[in-house]
N, C-alpha and C positions, 0 to 999 in steps of 0.2 A: 782450177774453175775461173771460166771467161767472165762472167755474168759480176757487176760489182755487189758484195752481199752486206746487210746488218747481219750480224752472227752477236748472237746471245751469250754467252759462256757460263757455263754453271754443272753442277752434277744434277739438280733438277728432281733428285727423287719425292717421290709424293707432288709433283708439280701442284705447290699451293699458291693460294693467293700472290703471294709473295714472288712466288718465281712465274705466275702466270704474268706480272707489272713488266719484269723483263722481259720476258719472250715477245709480249703484245709490242712491245717497245720497237723491235726489230721486225713486227711483221707489219707498224703500221707506217715504216720507216720511208716505203716507197722506193728500197732495194730489196733486193733478192734475200727472203728471209732466211734463216739459216740457226740453228741450235748445237755448238760445241761442248759435248756431255763424255762424261767418262763413267770407265765400266773399273769395277772394284773385284771382278771374280778370280784374277790370278796372285793379286797381291793389293794389300787395304792400306792406304797409305797411316802412317802412325798416329793422326790426328785421329783418325776414324778407327780407330781399335775397337773390336764388337762390333762393327757396322751391322745394319741389320736393313735390308731394304726397306720400306714404306708398303712401293709398287712393285711385281716384277717387271722388266723391263718393258715386254711386250705393250704392257699396259700405259706404263709412264709414255711409250712413243707414240700410241695413240691418243691420249690426253695433251700431246705438242701437238701432234699434224689436227687436232681439233681445232685449233687457236691458229692454225694458218700457215705454219711454217712449213716451209718446202722443202726440206732438206735437212736430214738429222745427221751429223757427225761423231762417234763413239770412239773415243781414243780409248785403248789399252792402258791404263796407271802403270801395269809393268815397265811399258813400252818408252813410255813420256817422264816417267818420273825425275829424270838424271838431267833431263832439257834446262838451263837456267831462262830465267824467265824471257832474254833479249833474243834468245835462240828460239825460246817456243813463241814470242811474236814473230819474231820474223819467218817461220819453218812454215808453222801453223797458218796464223792467224793472215799473214802477208800472202806468202808465196803460194799455199796451199788454196787457201780459200776466198782471197784477193777480196779482203777484210778492207770496206770504206766507213763501216761505221761498226763499234763494238760496245754492247750492251751488257752491262753487267750489275751487280749488288753492290753498294757501295763497300762491304767487305769483304769484298773479294780478296783473295790470295791466290797466287801460281806462282809456277815455275818449282828448279828445285829447292828446296826447304821453305818453300813460302818466300819466298824474297819476293818477290813481286808482288804489289798491291797496286789502287787505285790512282793513286800519285803517282808512282812507277809508270804506268800503263799509259799517262796520258802525255808523260814527259818523252817516251818512249816515242807516244804513237805520232806524235808532230812532225816527226822525222822521215815518217812514212807516208803522211798526208792523211791520215787515219782519225776520224773524230772518236770518242769515247764518250758513254754517256752510262753515267752509274746511276740509279736507282735507290733513292733511301726504302728502309725495311720499312714495312709493315708493321704495326702493329694493332695484338687483340688482348684485350682485357692490360693495359697501358705492358707490354713487351713485344720485343719483338716477333715476329712468327719467324718459326725457323723447323729445321727438319728433326731435331733434338727436342723440339718443344712436341711435336707433334710424335715423337716415338712416345713421348714419355705418357701424354694422352692417351697412345693405343695401349701400354702395359698396365695402365689407368683402367683401362676400359671407359674411358669417359668421351664417349663418339658424340655427345653434341657438341662439345668444345672442337671439338676433332673436325668436325664439321666446317665450323666456321672457320678454322684456318685453311683445312683445305682447299671450301669452298665447294664441296662435294660429300657424301658420305663416304665412310671406308669400307670398301667389297671386296672379294675377288672371285676370279673367275675359275668356274670350275668345270672340266671335262666330265661329260654327263654318261661317260662308259664307268660301267659296273652297276649303274643305277637299279635298284630293285624294286618292283612296288607289289602291294601288300596293303588288304584292304582299306584303300584309299591313299594309301600313303608312299611317298616314296623314300628307299634310304639310300646311302654311298656312302663309304666311308673313303675318304682321298689320305694321301702321302704328301707331305711338305719340307720341303727342308728349313731348317730357323735360322735362315740367312735371309729365307726369302718370306719369313712370317713370324709378326712380333708382337703377337699376344699370347698372354700368358692362359695357364693350363685354366680349365673349368669351361660353365654352361654358357651359354648367349644367347640370344634371339636375335634372331636375325630376318630379311626377306629375300625369296627367290623373286628378284624384280621380273623377269620373263613369264610369271605365272599369276606375281602378286600375291603369294603367298607365303605363310609366318613359320619362318623354321627355327627348329630347335638345332645349337650346333656344341656338342661336346666335343671340346678341344686336349689333348695329352700330347707330352712329350715322351719321344723313345732314343734317348740317344741323339745324334745331331738332328732332328727329325719331328715336326707336329703331326701327330694325325686328328685328321677332324671327322667326325662321323656329322654326318647331316640328317634330318627329319624332314618331311613337310607334307602338307597336306597336296593332291592334286585333284582337278574337277575333270579333266577332258585328258587324253592319252596325252604324253611328253613327248615332242616333238623335237625337241633341241639338242644340237652335240654338245655344248655348255653353254652354264649360266651363274650369271653375276648374283653374288651371292652378298647383300649387303647388310652389314651390322648394325642393328640400332641400340643393342644396351648389354650389359653382362646380369646376368640373372645371380 
């Protein structure tokens, strides 16, 4: 990277309000804003056992780019897990990304066995003329907003509190292939890997964003997958290749 960069570092799963505070500090730094994030498809850290994505990566990246980020660098955890924090700092942040400012949450842990933290990062950065800015965790209901709390709210179907931590209402994007129209209703069945969908089995009320139609969603589990049966009214011919399904409440 030739340009001097401000690198926001984190998993940023869900891009919740705490994540946005970190990312926007990089965006408004005056440097070229970059997000450095991680993918756990091939291997999951021991600290993230039973990890389930809040949003698919495609949606995560859309939300990040909307904040004004110019580049997202996605590292495969399996390939970098054995890098010590000093080696990670030098090879990835300095040599590859030309970071002049690193922005992170105050609880950042990085490098092999998570031996790197904000304190060690600051000490190391001084030797490379790199600034470090740690952002305090944001609170909701007197507790820090975290991806763990968000996953818990998802499992409980508490979409109201969920939206206040995320900064938007939880949604999934549904491919419209296979949509069947009958008696002014649209019906579609979709299969999603459980690793990418965290809602419990049951019935949910949702909103089809493009048509502003209320939808009934039935979710059931089959092995490693979740099956979604979605039914909603439509007024005109449905012309969308995909639609955003915004969850409102568990019924």
